[in-house]
PDB file of N, CA, C and O in Angstrom:
ATOM      1  N   MET A   1      19.420  19.875   9.430  1.00  0.00           N
ATOM      2  CA  MET A   1      18.584  20.957   9.991  1.00  0.00           C
ATOM      3  C   MET A   1      17.208  20.055  10.517  1.00  0.00           C
ATOM      4  O   MET A   1      16.882  19.793  11.675  1.00  0.00           O
ATOM      5  N   THR A   2      16.593  19.717   9.352  1.00  0.00           N
ATOM      6  CA  THR A   2      15.849  18.861   9.775  1.00  0.00           C
ATOM      7  C   THR A   2      15.365  17.584  10.186  1.00  0.00           C
ATOM      8  O   THR A   2      14.290  17.118  10.562  1.00  0.00           O
ATOM      9  N   ALA A   3      17.197  16.943   9.869  1.00  0.00           N
ATOM     10  CA  ALA A   3      17.372  15.958  10.660  1.00  0.00           C
ATOM     11  C   ALA A   3      17.212  15.751  12.185  1.00  0.00           C
ATOM     12  O   ALA A   3      16.632  14.943  12.909  1.00  0.00           O
ATOM     13  N   GLY A   4      18.150  17.072  12.377  1.00  0.00           N
ATOM     14  CA  GLY A   4      18.379  17.224  13.433  1.00  0.00           C
ATOM     15  C   GLY A   4      17.076  17.530  14.723  1.00  0.00           C
ATOM     16  O   GLY A   4      17.226  17.336  15.930  1.00  0.00           O
ATOM     17  N   ALA A   5      16.075  17.944  14.174  1.00  0.00           N
ATOM     18  CA  ALA A   5      14.703  18.307  14.270  1.00  0.00           C
ATOM     19  C   ALA A   5      13.914  17.155  14.833  1.00  0.00           C
ATOM     20  O   ALA A   5      13.411  17.029  15.950  1.00  0.00           O
ATOM     21  N   TYR A   6      13.924  16.352  13.809  1.00  0.00           N
ATOM     22  CA  TYR A   6      12.854  15.450  13.430  1.00  0.00           C
ATOM     23  C   TYR A   6      13.944  14.117  14.882  1.00  0.00           C
ATOM     24  O   TYR A   6      13.251  13.336  15.534  1.00  0.00           O
ATOM     25  N   ARG A   7      14.689  14.123  14.988  1.00  0.00           N
ATOM     26  CA  ARG A   7      15.187  13.489  15.865  1.00  0.00           C
ATOM     27  C   ARG A   7      15.292  13.844  17.352  1.00  0.00           C
ATOM     28  O   ARG A   7      15.588  13.008  18.205  1.00  0.00           O
ATOM     29  N   VAL A   8      14.911  15.735  17.737  1.00  0.00           N
ATOM     30  CA  VAL A   8      14.570  15.964  18.661  1.00  0.00           C
ATOM     31  C   VAL A   8      12.851  15.371  18.492  1.00  0.00           C
ATOM     32  O   VAL A   8      12.435  14.824  19.514  1.00  0.00           O
ATOM     33  N   VAL A   9      12.388  15.403  17.942  1.00  0.00           N
ATOM     34  CA  VAL A   9      11.234  15.008  17.839  1.00  0.00           C
ATOM     35  C   VAL A   9      10.927  13.300  18.480  1.00  0.00           C
ATOM     36  O   VAL A   9      10.200  12.750  19.307  1.00  0.00           O
ATOM     37  N   MET A  10      11.927  12.966  17.559  1.00  0.00           N
ATOM     38  CA  MET A  10      11.509  11.355  18.041  1.00  0.00           C
ATOM     39  C   MET A  10      11.784  11.142  19.057  1.00  0.00           C
ATOM     40  O   MET A  10      11.014  10.383  19.647  1.00  0.00           O
ATOM     41  N   ASP A  11      13.352  11.817  20.059  1.00  0.00           N
ATOM     42  CA  ASP A  11      14.001  11.453  20.868  1.00  0.00           C
ATOM     43  C   ASP A  11      12.941  11.689  22.054  1.00  0.00           C
ATOM     44  O   ASP A  11      13.413  11.433  23.161  1.00  0.00           O
ATOM     45  N   SER A  12      11.618  12.119  22.049  1.00  0.00           N
ATOM     46  CA  SER A  12      10.436  13.389  23.197  1.00  0.00           C
ATOM     47  C   SER A  12       9.297  11.891  22.689  1.00  0.00           C
ATOM     48  O   SER A  12       8.686  11.130  23.439  1.00  0.00           O
ATOM     49  N   ASN A  13       9.339  11.899  21.560  1.00  0.00           N
ATOM     50  CA  ASN A  13       8.052  10.946  21.691  1.00  0.00           C
ATOM     51  C   ASN A  13       8.620   9.431  21.240  1.00  0.00           C
ATOM     52  O   ASN A  13       7.996   8.389  21.042  1.00  0.00           O
ATOM     53  N   SER A  14       9.501   9.612  21.188  1.00  0.00           N
ATOM     54  CA  SER A  14       9.557   7.209  21.817  1.00  0.00           C
ATOM     55  C   SER A  14       9.473   7.391  22.828  1.00  0.00           C
ATOM     56  O   SER A  14       8.281   7.086  22.794  1.00  0.00           O
ATOM     57  N   VAL A  15       9.564   7.536  23.438  1.00  0.00           N
ATOM     58  CA  VAL A  15       9.072   7.217  24.997  1.00  0.00           C
ATOM     59  C   VAL A  15       7.845   6.443  24.419  1.00  0.00           C
ATOM     60  O   VAL A  15       7.747   5.362  24.998  1.00  0.00           O
ATOM     61  N   SER A  16       7.013   6.599  23.609  1.00  0.00           N
ATOM     62  CA  SER A  16       5.531   6.194  23.458  1.00  0.00           C
ATOM     63  C   SER A  16       5.535   5.852  22.494  1.00  0.00           C
ATOM     64  O   SER A  16       5.358   4.635  22.544  1.00  0.00           O
ATOM     65  N   PRO A  17       5.736   6.497  20.543  1.00  0.00           N
ATOM     66  CA  PRO A  17       5.676   5.053  20.066  1.00  0.00           C
ATOM     67  C   PRO A  17       6.743   4.210  19.592  1.00  0.00           C
ATOM     68  O   PRO A  17       6.503   3.357  18.737  1.00  0.00           O
ATOM     69  N   MET A  18       8.366   4.429  20.257  1.00  0.00           N
ATOM     70  CA  MET A  18       8.801   4.029  19.767  1.00  0.00           C
ATOM     71  C   MET A  18       9.217   2.204  20.544  1.00  0.00           C
ATOM     72  O   MET A  18       9.822   1.316  19.943  1.00  0.00           O
ATOM     73  N   PRO A  19       8.676   2.122  21.944  1.00  0.00           N
ATOM     74  CA  PRO A  19       8.556   1.119  22.648  1.00  0.00           C
ATOM     75  C   PRO A  19       7.526   0.124  22.201  1.00  0.00           C
ATOM     76  O   PRO A  19       7.657  -1.073  22.455  1.00  0.00           O
ATOM     77  N   GLU A  20       6.399   0.654  21.470  1.00  0.00           N
ATOM     78  CA  GLU A  20       5.108   0.116  20.645  1.00  0.00           C
ATOM     79  C   GLU A  20       5.508  -0.630  19.330  1.00  0.00           C
ATOM     80  O   GLU A  20       5.277  -1.768  18.920  1.00  0.00           O
ATOM     81  N   LEU A  21       6.125   0.327  18.874  1.00  0.00           N
ATOM     82  CA  LEU A  21       6.789  -0.481  17.772  1.00  0.00           C
ATOM     83  C   LEU A  21       8.036  -1.238  17.114  1.00  0.00           C
ATOM     84  O   LEU A  21       8.321  -1.672  15.998  1.00  0.00           O
ATOM     85  N   ALA A  22       8.825  -1.154  18.780  1.00  0.00           N
ATOM     86  CA  ALA A  22       9.883  -2.123  18.767  1.00  0.00           C
ATOM     87  C   ALA A  22       9.457  -3.208  19.180  1.00  0.00           C
ATOM     88  O   ALA A  22       9.989  -4.232  18.750  1.00  0.00           O
ATOM     89  N   PRO A  23       8.470  -3.288  20.050  1.00  0.00           N
ATOM     90  CA  PRO A  23       7.942  -4.982  20.751  1.00  0.00           C
ATOM     91  C   PRO A  23       7.216  -5.034  19.331  1.00  0.00           C
ATOM     92  O   PRO A  23       7.827  -5.737  18.526  1.00  0.00           O
ATOM     93  N   ILE A  24       5.975  -4.409  18.815  1.00  0.00           N
ATOM     94  CA  ILE A  24       5.059  -5.248  17.959  1.00  0.00           C
ATOM     95  C   ILE A  24       5.869  -5.346  16.042  1.00  0.00           C
ATOM     96  O   ILE A  24       5.312  -5.659  14.990  1.00  0.00           O
ATOM     97  N   ALA A  25       7.072  -4.998  16.262  1.00  0.00           N
ATOM     98  CA  ALA A  25       7.810  -5.091  15.022  1.00  0.00           C
ATOM     99  C   ALA A  25       8.756  -6.792  15.908  1.00  0.00           C
ATOM    100  O   ALA A  25       8.985  -7.713  15.124  1.00  0.00           O
ATOM    101  N   GLU A  26       9.030  -6.923  16.878  1.00  0.00           N
ATOM    102  CA  GLU A  26       9.782  -8.142  17.062  1.00  0.00           C
ATOM    103  C   GLU A  26       8.849  -8.701  17.177  1.00  0.00           C
ATOM    104  O   GLU A  26       9.054  -9.910  17.075  1.00  0.00           O
ATOM    105  N   PHE A  27       7.714  -8.417  17.373  1.00  0.00           N
ATOM    106  CA  PHE A  27       6.263  -9.674  17.524  1.00  0.00           C
ATOM    107  C   PHE A  27       6.195 -10.293  15.889  1.00  0.00           C
ATOM    108  O   PHE A  27       6.062 -11.462  15.528  1.00  0.00           O
ATOM    109  N   ASP A  28       6.285  -9.519  15.379  1.00  0.00           N
ATOM    110  CA  ASP A  28       5.702  -9.372  14.118  1.00  0.00           C
ATOM    111  C   ASP A  28       6.743 -10.565  13.578  1.00  0.00           C
ATOM    112  O   ASP A  28       6.250 -11.617  13.171  1.00  0.00           O
ATOM    113  N   LYS A  29       8.262 -10.370  13.584  1.00  0.00           N
ATOM    114  CA  LYS A  29       9.059 -11.041  13.292  1.00  0.00           C
ATOM    115  C   LYS A  29       9.560 -12.093  13.778  1.00  0.00           C
ATOM    116  O   LYS A  29      10.285 -12.717  13.003  1.00  0.00           O
ATOM    117  N   THR A  30       9.452 -12.428  14.601  1.00  0.00           N
ATOM    118  CA  THR A  30      10.001 -13.214  15.733  1.00  0.00           C
ATOM    119  C   THR A  30       9.290 -14.704  15.392  1.00  0.00           C
ATOM    120  O   THR A  30       9.694 -15.689  14.774  1.00  0.00           O
ATOM    121  N   PRO A  31       8.296 -14.455  15.949  1.00  0.00           N
ATOM    122  CA  PRO A  31       7.596 -15.974  15.617  1.00  0.00           C
ATOM    123  C   PRO A  31       6.799 -16.078  14.720  1.00  0.00           C
ATOM    124  O   PRO A  31       6.518 -17.247  14.454  1.00  0.00           O
ATOM    125  N   PRO A  32       6.195 -15.153  14.000  1.00  0.00           N
ATOM    126  CA  PRO A  32       5.856 -15.730  12.598  1.00  0.00           C
ATOM    127  C   PRO A  32       6.500 -16.221  11.749  1.00  0.00           C
ATOM    128  O   PRO A  32       5.866 -16.883  10.926  1.00  0.00           O
ATOM    129  N   SER A  33       7.913 -16.124  11.588  1.00  0.00           N
ATOM    130  CA  SER A  33       9.051 -17.398  11.119  1.00  0.00           C
ATOM    131  C   SER A  33       9.495 -18.889  11.777  1.00  0.00           C
ATOM    132  O   SER A  33       9.396 -19.931  11.129  1.00  0.00           O
ATOM    133  N   PRO A  34       9.842 -18.850  12.728  1.00  0.00           N
ATOM    134  CA  PRO A  34       9.387 -19.915  13.890  1.00  0.00           C
ATOM    135  C   PRO A  34       8.125 -20.807  13.474  1.00  0.00           C
ATOM    136  O   PRO A  34       7.921 -21.530  12.499  1.00  0.00           O
ATOM    137  N   PRO A  35       7.478 -20.523  14.423  1.00  0.00           N
ATOM    138  CA  PRO A  35       5.728 -20.842  14.167  1.00  0.00           C
ATOM    139  C   PRO A  35       5.453 -21.450  13.034  1.00  0.00           C
ATOM    140  O   PRO A  35       5.035 -22.607  13.066  1.00  0.00           O
ATOM    141  N   ASN A  36       5.709 -20.526  11.374  1.00  0.00           N
ATOM    142  CA  ASN A  36       5.364 -20.806  10.323  1.00  0.00           C
ATOM    143  C   ASN A  36       6.282 -22.098   9.847  1.00  0.00           C
ATOM    144  O   ASN A  36       5.720 -22.911   9.113  1.00  0.00           O
ATOM    145  N   GLU A  37       7.572 -22.323  10.195  1.00  0.00           N
ATOM    146  CA  GLU A  37       8.083 -23.698   9.850  1.00  0.00           C
ATOM    147  C   GLU A  37       6.994 -24.569  10.446  1.00  0.00           C
ATOM    148  O   GLU A  37       5.907 -24.828   9.929  1.00  0.00           O
ATOM    149  N   GLU A  38       7.346 -24.875  11.325  1.00  0.00           N
ATOM    150  CA  GLU A  38       6.677 -25.543  12.873  1.00  0.00           C
ATOM    151  C   GLU A  38       5.707 -25.807  12.134  1.00  0.00           C
ATOM    152  O   GLU A  38       5.906 -26.879  11.562  1.00  0.00           O
ATOM    153  N   THR A  39       4.216 -25.093  11.720  1.00  0.00           N
ATOM    154  CA  THR A  39       2.983 -25.777  11.559  1.00  0.00           C
ATOM    155  C   THR A  39       3.066 -25.747  10.310  1.00  0.00           C
ATOM    156  O   THR A  39       2.225 -26.515   9.842  1.00  0.00           O
ATOM    157  N   ALA A  40       3.914 -25.027   9.194  1.00  0.00           N
ATOM    158  CA  ALA A  40       4.011 -25.667   8.203  1.00  0.00           C
ATOM    159  C   ALA A  40       4.426 -27.630   7.497  1.00  0.00           C
ATOM    160  O   ALA A  40       3.983 -28.381   6.629  1.00  0.00           O
ATOM    161  N   VAL A  41       5.458 -27.652   8.511  1.00  0.00           N
ATOM    162  CA  VAL A  41       5.526 -29.734   8.806  1.00  0.00           C
ATOM    163  C   VAL A  41       4.049 -30.485   9.354  1.00  0.00           C
ATOM    164  O   VAL A  41       3.489 -31.081   8.434  1.00  0.00           O
ATOM    165  N   PRO A  42       3.626 -30.528  10.131  1.00  0.00           N
ATOM    166  CA  PRO A  42       2.389 -30.522  10.684  1.00  0.00           C
ATOM    167  C   PRO A  42       1.366 -30.456   9.422  1.00  0.00           C
ATOM    168  O   PRO A  42       1.535 -31.250   8.496  1.00  0.00           O
ATOM    169  N   MET A  43       0.406 -29.603   9.385  1.00  0.00           N
ATOM    170  CA  MET A  43       0.281 -28.340   8.108  1.00  0.00           C
ATOM    171  C   MET A  43       0.188 -29.955   7.156  1.00  0.00           C
ATOM    172  O   MET A  43      -0.829 -30.648   7.137  1.00  0.00           O
ATOM    173  N   ASP A  44       1.479 -30.302   6.428  1.00  0.00           N
ATOM    174  CA  ASP A  44       1.972 -30.740   5.265  1.00  0.00           C
ATOM    175  C   ASP A  44       1.353 -31.818   5.871  1.00  0.00           C
ATOM    176  O   ASP A  44       0.165 -32.050   5.647  1.00  0.00           O
ATOM    177  N   ASP A  45       1.948 -32.430   6.532  1.00  0.00           N
ATOM    178  CA  ASP A  45       1.449 -34.069   7.174  1.00  0.00           C
ATOM    179  C   ASP A  45       0.293 -34.395   7.249  1.00  0.00           C
ATOM    180  O   ASP A  45      -0.056 -35.462   6.743  1.00  0.00           O
ATOM    181  N   LEU A  46      -0.661 -33.533   7.930  1.00  0.00           N
ATOM    182  CA  LEU A  46      -2.158 -33.616   7.885  1.00  0.00           C
ATOM    183  C   LEU A  46      -2.610 -33.809   6.524  1.00  0.00           C
ATOM    184  O   LEU A  46      -2.815 -34.965   6.153  1.00  0.00           O
ATOM    185  N   PRO A  47      -2.781 -32.919   5.787  1.00  0.00           N
ATOM    186  CA  PRO A  47      -3.314 -32.938   4.694  1.00  0.00           C
ATOM    187  C   PRO A  47      -3.081 -34.257   3.343  1.00  0.00           C
ATOM    188  O   PRO A  47      -3.910 -34.391   2.442  1.00  0.00           O
ATOM    189  N   PRO A  48      -2.317 -34.780   3.411  1.00  0.00           N
ATOM    190  CA  PRO A  48      -1.669 -35.584   2.948  1.00  0.00           C
ATOM    191  C   PRO A  48      -2.386 -36.877   2.993  1.00  0.00           C
ATOM    192  O   PRO A  48      -2.471 -37.609   2.007  1.00  0.00           O
ATOM    193  N   PRO A  49      -3.079 -37.245   4.548  1.00  0.00           N
ATOM    194  CA  PRO A  49      -3.450 -38.672   4.408  1.00  0.00           C
ATOM    195  C   PRO A  49      -4.566 -38.504   4.221  1.00  0.00           C
ATOM    196  O   PRO A  49      -5.100 -39.428   3.606  1.00  0.00           O
ATOM    197  N   PRO A  50      -5.258 -37.610   4.518  1.00  0.00           N
ATOM    198  CA  PRO A  50      -6.949 -37.463   3.642  1.00  0.00           C
ATOM    199  C   PRO A  50      -6.814 -37.475   2.760  1.00  0.00           C
ATOM    200  O   PRO A  50      -7.304 -38.457   2.203  1.00  0.00           O
ATOM    201  N   THR A  51      -6.157 -36.581   1.960  1.00  0.00           N
ATOM    202  CA  THR A  51      -6.039 -36.122   0.313  1.00  0.00           C
ATOM    203  C   THR A  51      -5.621 -38.168  -0.136  1.00  0.00           C
ATOM    204  O   THR A  51      -6.205 -38.706  -1.076  1.00  0.00           O
ATOM    205  N   ALA A  52      -4.706 -38.853   0.633  1.00  0.00           N
ATOM    206  CA  ALA A  52      -4.401 -40.677  -0.150  1.00  0.00           C
ATOM    207  C   ALA A  52      -5.641 -40.776   0.106  1.00  0.00           C
ATOM    208  O   ALA A  52      -6.483 -40.706  -0.788  1.00  0.00           O
ATOM    209  N   THR A  53      -5.895 -40.928   1.172  1.00  0.00           N
ATOM    210  CA  THR A  53      -7.373 -41.235   1.300  1.00  0.00           C
ATOM    211  C   THR A  53      -8.269 -41.664   0.849  1.00  0.00           C
ATOM    212  O   THR A  53      -8.771 -42.786   0.922  1.00  0.00           O
ATOM    213  N   VAL A  54      -8.601 -40.565   0.218  1.00  0.00           N
ATOM    214  CA  VAL A  54      -9.625 -39.968  -0.468  1.00  0.00           C
ATOM    215  C   VAL A  54      -9.945 -40.300  -1.852  1.00  0.00           C
ATOM    216  O   VAL A  54     -10.932 -40.680  -2.482  1.00  0.00           O
ATOM    217  N   GLN A  55      -8.893 -40.049  -2.049  1.00  0.00           N
ATOM    218  CA  GLN A  55      -8.284 -40.733  -4.247  1.00  0.00           C
ATOM    219  C   GLN A  55      -7.870 -42.840  -3.229  1.00  0.00           C
ATOM    220  O   GLN A  55      -8.325 -43.767  -3.899  1.00  0.00           O
ATOM    221  N   GLU A  56      -7.498 -43.062  -2.545  1.00  0.00           N
ATOM    222  CA  GLU A  56      -7.478 -44.980  -2.547  1.00  0.00           C
ATOM    223  C   GLU A  56      -9.220 -44.619  -2.250  1.00  0.00           C
ATOM    224  O   GLU A  56      -9.833 -45.150  -3.175  1.00  0.00           O
ATOM    225  N   GLU A  57      -9.692 -44.279  -1.792  1.00  0.00           N
ATOM    226  CA  GLU A  57     -11.071 -44.789  -2.227  1.00  0.00           C
ATOM    227  C   GLU A  57     -11.878 -44.603  -3.554  1.00  0.00           C
ATOM    228  O   GLU A  57     -12.726 -45.449  -3.842  1.00  0.00           O
ATOM    229  N   LYS A  58     -11.705 -43.780  -4.184  1.00  0.00           N
ATOM    230  CA  LYS A  58     -12.132 -43.483  -5.399  1.00  0.00           C
ATOM    231  C   LYS A  58     -11.745 -44.008  -6.565  1.00  0.00           C
ATOM    232  O   LYS A  58     -12.288 -43.955  -7.668  1.00  0.00           O
ATOM    233  N   GLU A  59     -10.133 -44.839  -6.001  1.00  0.00           N
ATOM    234  CA  GLU A  59     -10.109 -45.693  -6.964  1.00  0.00           C
ATOM    235  C   GLU A  59     -10.703 -47.079  -6.619  1.00  0.00           C
ATOM    236  O   GLU A  59     -11.430 -47.701  -7.394  1.00  0.00           O
ATOM    237  N   LYS A  60     -10.251 -47.611  -5.115  1.00  0.00           N
ATOM    238  CA  LYS A  60     -11.673 -48.651  -5.168  1.00  0.00           C
ATOM    239  C   LYS A  60     -13.002 -48.786  -5.955  1.00  0.00           C
ATOM    240  O   LYS A  60     -13.455 -49.583  -6.776  1.00  0.00           O
ATOM    241  N   GLU A  61     -13.422 -47.663  -5.346  1.00  0.00           N
ATOM    242  CA  GLU A  61     -14.827 -47.597  -6.371  1.00  0.00           C
ATOM    243  C   GLU A  61     -15.091 -48.023  -7.672  1.00  0.00           C
ATOM    244  O   GLU A  61     -15.958 -48.789  -8.092  1.00  0.00           O
ATOM    245  N   ALA A  62     -13.848 -47.155  -8.476  1.00  0.00           N
ATOM    246  CA  ALA A  62     -13.432 -47.168 -10.142  1.00  0.00           C
ATOM    247  C   ALA A  62     -13.398 -49.029 -10.226  1.00  0.00           C
ATOM    248  O   ALA A  62     -14.120 -49.762 -10.902  1.00  0.00           O
ATOM    249  N   GLN A  63     -12.567 -49.302  -9.518  1.00  0.00           N
ATOM    250  CA  GLN A  63     -11.893 -50.764 -10.278  1.00  0.00           C
ATOM    251  C   GLN A  63     -13.132 -51.940  -9.522  1.00  0.00           C
ATOM    252  O   GLN A  63     -12.935 -53.155  -9.544  1.00  0.00           O
ATOM    253  N   GLU A  64     -14.378 -51.310  -8.887  1.00  0.00           N
ATOM    254  CA  GLU A  64     -15.464 -52.198  -7.794  1.00  0.00           C
ATOM    255  C   GLU A  64     -16.289 -51.813  -8.993  1.00  0.00           C
ATOM    256  O   GLU A  64     -16.464 -52.844  -9.643  1.00  0.00           O
ATOM    257  N   GLU A  65     -16.780 -50.952  -9.482  1.00  0.00           N
ATOM    258  CA  GLU A  65     -17.632 -50.723 -10.538  1.00  0.00           C
ATOM    259  C   GLU A  65     -16.955 -50.981 -11.796  1.00  0.00           C
ATOM    260  O   GLU A  65     -17.869 -51.034 -12.619  1.00  0.00           O
ATOM    261  N   ALA A  66     -15.868 -51.168 -12.387  1.00  0.00           N
ATOM    262  CA  ALA A  66     -15.055 -51.877 -13.518  1.00  0.00           C
ATOM    263  C   ALA A  66     -15.552 -53.439 -13.382  1.00  0.00           C
ATOM    264  O   ALA A  66     -15.101 -54.299 -14.139  1.00  0.00           O
TER     265      ALA A  66
END
């Protein structure tokens, strides 16, 4: 009985909340996955160069000091 009443309420209100929830959920689930993977590749590529350069500079300085 409760489920039936809930269904009727959801059907009546579904016009407002459902459309909002559906798009939001899809937008939240779809974009984050693909963009995250694509962004992870460039982001991973960017940090290594600067880090390597800093390490190389430190190593050079250490060698020069020694």
